[in-house]
C-alpha positions, 0 to 999 in steps of 0.5 A: 392501430388499435386492437379491437375485441373480436367476436364469433357468431354462436352456432344456431340450428334453425328450421327454414323454408325458401319462398319461390314466387310462382312456385311456393304456395300460400298454404305451405307458407302459412303451415310454416309461419301461421301468423304471416300476412300473405296476400293475393288479389282475390280469395279464389285465386291460384294458391301460388299467386302471392302479391305480398308476404310479411313475416312477424319479426323484428325489423323488415319482415317483407319476404321477397322472391328467393328469401328464406324464412327462418324459425328459431328454436324459441319460435321467433321468425327471421327473413334472410336474403338468399345470399346471406342464407347460403353464406351462414347456413348449411343443410343438416340431413335428417337420416331415416332410421330405416336407412342402412349404413350402405344407404347413408354412405351412398347418399354422402358419396353422391353429394361428394361426387357432385361437389368434388369428383364430377368430370374426372377421368375414370381412373382418377374417379376410381381412386377418389371413390376408394379414398372416400370409402376409406375416409368413411370407414375411418370416420365410422370407426371401421378402420383396420389400421394398426396403432393409435388413432390420430 
């Protein structure tokens, strides 16, 4: 068997919006991608009545229900199917400069709890929360453990 070279995708940060048929508005989609070709049957129709949606990009620029429209840092657009988007990208939370550290920890705990701690009995839940707080403090350099950090 021949060993072929292997490649890893470079990390990239993109801005993205998801198109949800019947909920996304023509106005919102054009605000994100001004050169998109978005059609509706009549001009005076409901802003969510979108019959076709094409984004200027290489390849097939047709946007379907659930697709994500990605805008790269160079201003180019890509259409990404919902399952591919979920596999390739993760949300980057933009923190509000007005938020305190306690606010940020509460938000992170809320997300962590939904993913990892829902449905636990109260005693286990308390231990998981204590471990989360200790990890938070350690990650933010507020640990009181003596010795070398590892």
